[in-house]
TORNUVO-738714 format. One record per atom (N, C-alpha, C): residue in one letter; atom name; x, z, y; residue number from 1. Coordinates in pm, 1 decimal, decimal comma, always signed. Each point is the difference from the previous one (the first is absolute). Layout:
% residues N
+--------+-------+----------+----------+----------+-----+
| residu | atome |        X |        Z |        Y | num |
+--------+-------+----------+----------+----------+-----+
|      A |    CA |        X |        Z |        Y | NUM |
...
+--------+-------+----------+----------+----------+-----+
% end
This chain:
% residues 77
+--------+-------+----------+----------+----------+-----+
| residu | atome |        X |        Z |        Y | num |
+--------+-------+----------+----------+----------+-----+
|      M |     N |   +628,9 |  +2135,9 |    +22,0 |   1 |
|      M |    CA |    +96,2 |    -88,8 |    +61,5 |   1 |
|      M |     C |   +121,4 |    +81,7 |    +42,2 |   1 |
|      R |     N |   +114,0 |    -47,9 |    -40,6 |   2 |
|      R |    CA |   +124,3 |    +67,3 |    +37,7 |   2 |
|      R |     C |    +35,7 |    -31,5 |   +144,2 |   2 |
|      T |     N |    +65,2 |    +94,7 |    +64,3 |   3 |
|      T |    CA |    +47,5 |    -17,1 |   +136,9 |   3 |
|      T |     C |   +151,2 |    +13,2 |     -0,5 |   3 |
|      I |     N |    +65,5 |    -86,6 |    +78,8 |   4 |
|      I |    CA |   +145,6 |     +1,8 |     +4,4 |   4 |
|      I |     C |    +45,5 |    -30,6 |   +142,6 |   4 |
|      Q |     N |   +110,3 |    +61,0 |    +40,2 |   5 |
|      Q |    CA |    +54,6 |    -24,4 |   +132,9 |   5 |
|      Q |     C |    +64,2 |   -138,7 |     +4,7 |   5 |
|      A |     N |     -2,3 |    -60,0 |   +117,9 |   6 |
|      A |    CA |    +55,2 |   -135,0 |    +17,6 |   6 |
|      A |     C |   +148,6 |     -4,2 |    -33,6 |   6 |
|      S |     N |    +72,9 |   +104,7 |    +33,0 |   7 |
|      S |    CA |   +143,9 |     +0,7 |    -28,7 |   7 |
|      S |     C |    +26,9 |     +0,6 |   -149,8 |   7 |
|      V |     N |    -80,1 |    +72,6 |    -75,9 |   8 |
|      V |    CA |    +14,6 |     +2,7 |   -146,0 |   8 |
|      V |     C |    -42,0 |   -135,4 |    -57,9 |   8 |
|      F |     N |   -107,3 |    -55,5 |    +54,5 |   9 |
|      F |    CA |    -45,0 |   -132,1 |    -45,6 |   9 |
|      F |     C |   +108,1 |   -105,0 |    +23,2 |   9 |
|      K |     N |    +66,2 |     +9,8 |   +113,5 |  10 |
|      K |    CA |   +104,3 |    -97,7 |    +34,2 |  10 |
|      K |     C |   +113,5 |     +1,2 |   -102,1 |  10 |
|      T |     N |    +39,0 |   +117,9 |    -44,5 |  11 |
|      T |    CA |   +112,6 |     +8,5 |    -93,2 |  11 |
|      T |     C |    -39,3 |    -34,3 |   -144,2 |  11 |
|      H |     N |   -126,1 |    +20,3 |    -35,8 |  12 |
|      H |    CA |    -44,9 |    -22,6 |   -138,0 |  12 |
|      H |     C |   -107,8 |   -108,3 |     -8,3 |  12 |
|      C |     N |     +1,7 |    -93,3 |    +91,8 |  13 |
|      C |    CA |   -105,9 |   -100,2 |    +12,9 |  13 |
|      C |     C |    -25,7 |    -77,2 |   -129,8 |  13 |
|      L |     N |   +100,3 |    -58,9 |    -59,0 |  14 |
|      L |    CA |    -19,5 |    -83,7 |   -118,7 |  14 |
|      L |     C |    -51,6 |    +79,6 |   -119,1 |  14 |
|      T |     N |    +52,2 |   +121,0 |    -17,4 |  15 |
|      T |    CA |    -46,6 |    +84,9 |   -109,8 |  15 |
|      T |     C |   -146,6 |    +38,2 |    +20,2 |  15 |
|      L |     N |    -36,5 |    +35,5 |   +122,4 |  16 |
|      L |    CA |   -138,2 |    +37,9 |    +29,3 |  16 |
|      L |     C |    -94,9 |   -118,8 |    -16,2 |  16 |
|      M |     N |    +45,4 |   -118,1 |    +37,8 |  17 |
|      M |    CA |    -83,4 |   -118,6 |    -18,4 |  17 |
|      M |     C |    -26,9 |    -25,6 |   -148,6 |  17 |
|      D |     N |   +101,0 |    +18,1 |    -83,5 |  18 |
|      D |    CA |    -18,5 |    -16,3 |   -144,5 |  18 |
|      D |     C |    -97,2 |   +104,2 |    -55,4 |  18 |
|      E |     N |    +11,0 |   +124,3 |    +46,6 |  19 |
|      E |    CA |    -89,8 |   +106,5 |    -44,8 |  19 |
|      E |     C |   -144,7 |    -30,9 |    +36,1 |  19 |
|      V |     N |    -21,5 |    -45,3 |   +122,5 |  20 |
|      V |    CA |   -136,1 |    -33,2 |    +44,7 |  20 |
|      V |     C |    -54,3 |   -117,8 |    -80,0 |  20 |
|      A |     N |    +83,5 |    -97,0 |    -27,3 |  21 |
|      A |    CA |    -43,9 |   -117,1 |    -76,3 |  21 |
|      A |     C |    -41,7 |    +36,3 |   -141,9 |  21 |
|      T |     N |    +73,0 |    +91,8 |    -63,9 |  22 |
|      T |    CA |    -33,2 |    +35,8 |   -138,7 |  22 |
|      T |     C |   -114,2 |   +100,8 |     -9,1 |  22 |
|      S |     N |     -3,1 |    +97,0 |    +90,8 |  23 |
|      S |    CA |   -102,6 |   +103,9 |     -7,9 |  23 |
|      S |     C |   -130,5 |    -40,7 |    +67,8 |  23 |
|      G |     N |     +8,0 |    -84,2 |   +103,3 |  24 |
|      G |    CA |   -120,0 |    -38,3 |    +73,8 |  24 |
|      G |     C |    -39,9 |   +101,6 |   +105,3 |  24 |
|      E |     N |    +71,6 |   +110,7 |     +8,9 |  25 |
|      E |    CA |    -29,9 |   +105,6 |    +97,7 |  25 |
|      E |     C |    +58,4 |    -38,7 |   +135,6 |  25 |
|      S |     N |    -80,5 |    +15,2 |   +105,8 |  26 |
|      S |    CA |    +45,4 |    -32,8 |   +134,9 |  26 |
|      S |     C |    +97,5 |   +105,0 |    +50,8 |  26 |
|      L |     N |    +79,6 |    -39,7 |    +98,1 |  27 |
|      L |    CA |   +100,5 |    +87,2 |    +58,2 |  27 |
|      L |     C |    -17,4 |     -2,3 |   +151,7 |  27 |
|      L |     N |    -19,7 |   +116,3 |    +61,0 |  28 |
|      L |    CA |    -17,1 |    +12,0 |   +144,4 |  28 |
|      L |     C |   +134,6 |    +33,8 |    +62,5 |  28 |
|      I |     N |    +44,0 |    -82,0 |    +94,9 |  29 |
|      I |    CA |   +129,3 |    +18,7 |    +64,9 |  29 |
|      I |     C |    -24,0 |    +60,1 |   +138,0 |  29 |
|      T |     N |    +67,8 |   +110,0 |    +27,7 |  30 |
|      T |    CA |    -19,7 |    +69,4 |   +126,4 |  30 |
|      T |     C |   +127,2 |     -2,0 |    +83,8 |  30 |
|      K |     N |    -19,7 |    +11,5 |   +129,2 |  31 |
|      K |    CA |   +110,8 |     +9,2 |    +94,1 |  31 |
|      K |     C |    -34,0 |   +114,9 |    +94,7 |  31 |
|      H |     N |    +83,7 |   +102,4 |     -1,0 |  32 |
|      H |    CA |    -23,4 |   +122,5 |    +78,2 |  32 |
|      H |     C |   -134,3 |    +64,2 |    -36,5 |  32 |
|      G |     N |    -35,3 |     -7,7 |   -127,8 |  33 |
|      G |    CA |   -121,8 |    +63,8 |    -48,9 |  33 |
|      G |     C |   -127,4 |    -81,0 |    +19,4 |  33 |
|      K |     N |     +9,6 |   -116,5 |    +63,6 |  34 |
|      K |    CA |   -118,6 |    -82,1 |    +24,1 |  34 |
|      K |     C |     +5,6 |   -124,4 |    -88,8 |  34 |
|      P |     N |   -110,7 |    -35,2 |    -63,6 |  35 |
|      P |    CA |     -2,0 |   -117,8 |    -86,9 |  35 |
|      P |     C |    +23,1 |   -127,8 |    +80,4 |  35 |
|      V |     N |    +90,2 |    -85,0 |    -48,6 |  36 |
|      V |    CA |    +28,6 |   -126,3 |    +67,7 |  36 |
|      V |     C |    -21,7 |   -121,2 |    -90,2 |  36 |
|      A |     N |     +6,6 |    +18,8 |   -131,4 |  37 |
|      A |    CA |    -17,0 |   -113,3 |    -91,2 |  37 |
|      A |     C |    -46,0 |    +49,9 |   -136,1 |  37 |
|      E |     N |    -57,3 |    -91,8 |    -75,4 |  38 |
|      E |    CA |    -43,6 |    +31,5 |   -135,9 |  38 |
|      E |     C |    +49,0 |   -110,5 |    -92,0 |  38 |
|      L |     N |    +64,1 |    +37,3 |   -107,8 |  39 |
|      L |    CA |    +50,6 |    -95,5 |    -97,8 |  39 |
|      L |     C |    -94,3 |     -0,1 |   -119,6 |  39 |
|      K |     N |    -56,1 |   -118,2 |    -28,8 |  40 |
|      K |    CA |    -93,7 |    -14,2 |   -111,4 |  40 |
|      K |     C |    +52,6 |   -105,1 |    -96,2 |  40 |
|      A |     N |    -39,6 |    +12,0 |   -124,1 |  41 |
|      A |    CA |    +35,4 |   -100,7 |   -100,4 |  41 |
|      A |     C |    -82,2 |   -125,9 |    +24,9 |  41 |
|      H |     N |    +61,5 |   -113,7 |    -16,5 |  42 |
|      H |    CA |    -69,8 |   -127,5 |    +17,6 |  42 |
|      H |     C |    -82,9 |    -30,0 |   -123,8 |  42 |
|      R |     N |   -126,5 |    -29,0 |    +21,2 |  43 |
|      R |    CA |    -89,3 |    -39,0 |   -108,9 |  43 |
|      R |     C |    -59,4 |   -135,5 |    +36,2 |  43 |
|      P |     N |    +19,4 |   -101,5 |    -83,6 |  44 |
|      P |    CA |    -56,5 |   -131,6 |    +31,1 |  44 |
|      P |     C |   -152,7 |     +5,5 |     -0,3 |  44 |
|      P |     N |    -62,4 |    -84,3 |    +79,2 |  45 |
|      P |    CA |   -146,3 |     -1,8 |     +1,8 |  45 |
|      P |     C |    -54,7 |    -39,4 |   -136,8 |  45 |
|      P |     N |   -115,7 |    +53,2 |    -38,8 |  46 |
|      P |    CA |    -52,7 |    -27,4 |   -132,9 |  46 |
|      P |     C |    -37,3 |   -147,2 |    -22,0 |  46 |
|      V |     N |    -47,3 |    -68,4 |   +102,9 |  47 |
|      V |    CA |    -39,0 |   -140,4 |    -12,9 |  47 |
|      V |     C |    +87,6 |    -80,7 |    +94,6 |  47 |
|      K |     N |    +73,6 |    -96,1 |    -53,8 |  48 |
|      K |    CA |    +90,8 |    -79,1 |    +82,8 |  48 |
|      K |     C |    -75,5 |   -104,1 |    +82,5 |  48 |
|      S |     N |   -101,1 |    -61,9 |    -57,3 |  49 |
|      S |    CA |    -72,6 |   -105,0 |    +69,2 |  49 |
|      S |     C |   -142,8 |     -4,8 |    -51,8 |  49 |
|      L |     N |    -90,7 |    -37,6 |    +86,5 |  50 |
|      L |    CA |   -138,2 |    -15,8 |    -42,3 |  50 |
|      L |     C |    -22,2 |   -132,6 |    -71,6 |  50 |
|      I |     N |    +92,8 |    -92,7 |    +16,1 |  51 |
|      I |    CA |    -11,8 |   -129,3 |    -66,3 |  51 |
|      I |     C |    +20,5 |    +18,9 |   -150,3 |  51 |
|      G |     N |    -96,9 |    -38,5 |    -75,8 |  52 |
|      G |    CA |     +7,1 |    +12,1 |   -145,3 |  52 |
|      G |     C |    -37,3 |   +138,1 |    -51,3 |  52 |
|      L |     N |    -55,5 |    +84,3 |    +85,5 |  53 |
|      L |    CA |    -33,9 |   +136,5 |    -39,9 |  53 |
|      L |     C |   -102,6 |     +3,2 |   -113,6 |  53 |
|      H |     N |    -98,6 |    -89,9 |     +5,8 |  54 |
|      H |    CA |   -106,0 |     -2,5 |   -101,0 |  54 |
|      H |     C |    +12,4 |   -119,0 |    -94,7 |  54 |
|      K |     N |   +120,2 |    -46,4 |    -19,2 |  55 |
|      K |    CA |    +21,0 |   -114,8 |    -88,5 |  55 |
|      K |     C |    -49,6 |    +32,9 |   -141,2 |  55 |
|      D |     N |    -71,2 |    -95,0 |    -58,3 |  56 |
|      D |    CA |    -56,8 |    +11,5 |   -134,8 |  56 |
|      D |     C |   -107,7 |   +107,8 |    -10,0 |  56 |
|      Q |     N |    -53,7 |    +45,9 |   +112,3 |  57 |
|      Q |    CA |   -106,8 |   +100,1 |     -1,8 |  57 |
|      Q |     C |   -130,7 |    -54,8 |    +55,8 |  57 |
|      I |     N |     +5,2 |   -115,4 |    +68,2 |  58 |
|      I |    CA |   -117,4 |    -58,2 |    +63,2 |  58 |
|      I |     C |    -27,5 |   -135,5 |    -63,6 |  58 |
|      K |     N |   -126,4 |    -24,8 |    -31,3 |  59 |
|      K |    CA |    -39,9 |   -128,4 |    -56,1 |  59 |
|      K |     C |    -95,5 |    -69,4 |    +96,3 |  59 |
|      I |     N |    +19,8 |   -129,3 |    +19,7 |  60 |
|      I |    CA |    -88,9 |    -79,0 |    +84,1 |  60 |
|      I |     C |   -106,0 |    -61,0 |    -89,6 |  60 |
|      L |     N |   -125,8 |    +28,5 |    +31,8 |  61 |
|      L |    CA |   -111,4 |    -50,8 |    -78,5 |  61 |
|      L |     C |    -71,2 |   -107,2 |    +81,6 |  61 |
|      G |     N |    -18,7 |   -116,2 |    -55,6 |  62 |
|      G |    CA |    -71,6 |   -107,1 |    +68,4 |  62 |
|      G |     C |    +92,0 |    -85,1 |    +85,6 |  62 |
|      D |     N |    -64,8 |    -84,3 |    +80,1 |  63 |
|      D |    CA |    +70,9 |    -95,0 |    +84,8 |  63 |
|      D |     C |    +19,9 |    +61,7 |   +138,1 |  63 |
|      I |     N |   +124,1 |    +15,9 |    +42,5 |  64 |
|      I |    CA |    +26,9 |    +58,9 |   +131,4 |  64 |
|      I |     C |    +39,6 |   -105,8 |   +103,0 |  64 |
|      I |     N |     -1,2 |   -127,9 |    -41,0 |  65 |
|      I |    CA |    +41,4 |   -107,3 |    +90,5 |  65 |
|      I |     C |   -121,0 |    -71,9 |    +60,3 |  65 |
|      S |     N |   -102,5 |    -23,7 |    -78,5 |  66 |
|      S |    CA |   -118,7 |    -70,7 |    +48,2 |  66 |
|      S |     C |    -74,8 |    +84,7 |   +102,0 |  66 |
|      P |     N |    -73,3 |    -66,0 |    +92,0 |  67 |
|      P |    CA |    -78,5 |    +75,3 |    +98,2 |  67 |
|      P |     C |   -109,5 |    +81,5 |    -67,3 |  67 |
|      A |     N |    -30,9 |   +113,8 |    +55,5 |  68 |
|      A |    CA |   -102,6 |    +86,9 |    -56,5 |  68 |
|      A |     C |   -139,7 |    -47,9 |    +36,6 |  68 |
|      Y |     N |    -12,7 |    -75,3 |   +109,4 |  69 |
|      Y |    CA |   -130,0 |    -46,8 |    +46,3 |  69 |
|      Y |     C |     -7,9 |   -150,8 |    -19,1 |  69 |
|      D |     N |   -103,5 |    -47,8 |    -75,1 |  70 |
|      D |    CA |    -14,5 |   -142,2 |    -28,7 |  70 |
|      D |     C |    -89,3 |    -72,2 |   +100,2 |  70 |
|      G |     N |    -79,0 |    +70,3 |    +78,3 |  71 |
|      G |    CA |    -94,4 |    -62,3 |    +92,7 |  71 |
|      G |     C |    +68,7 |    -53,0 |   +124,5 |  71 |
|      E |     N |    -82,4 |    -61,1 |    +87,0 |  72 |
|      E |    CA |    +52,6 |    -53,9 |   +125,1 |  72 |
|      E |     C |    +16,1 |   +113,7 |    +99,4 |  72 |
|      W |     N |   +108,2 |     -4,0 |    +73,3 |  73 |
|      W |    CA |    +29,2 |   +107,5 |    +93,9 |  73 |
|      W |     C |     +0,9 |    -57,2 |   +141,2 |  73 |
|      N |     N |    -70,1 |    +70,1 |    +88,6 |  74 |
|      N |    CA |     -6,0 |    -45,1 |   +138,7 |  74 |
|      N |     C |    +36,7 |   +117,8 |    +89,0 |  74 |
|      A |     N |   +103,0 |    -16,4 |    +76,9 |  75 |
|      A |    CA |    +48,4 |   +108,7 |    +84,3 |  75 |
|      A |     C |    -81,4 |    +14,5 |   +127,7 |  75 |
|      L |     N |    -85,1 |    -97,8 |    +34,7 |  76 |
|      L |    CA |    -73,0 |     +4,5 |   +125,9 |  76 |
|      L |     C |   -135,4 |    +67,6 |    -12,8 |  76 |
|      K |     N |    -40,7 |    +41,8 |   -114,0 |  77 |
|      K |    CA |   -129,9 |    +66,2 |    -16,9 |  77 |
|      K |     C |     +0,8 |   +137,7 |    +56,7 |  77 |
+--------+-------+----------+----------+----------+-----+
% end
């Protein structure tokens, strides 16, 4: 990880942002020799939504609407 002073980062901000975006290498920004910020390339999450994640991969076998138990049910037993 490269380290750069805040004053240098301030003057070359846009160029450094482009470099980080293309290379993927993080940049540590320091102020008076102490780390204050880290610039990382943005990477979108691998899965946008769980809805439809397994589309066309799961098959429903049998009847999923009818009750599974055909006998009489008594809740007071």
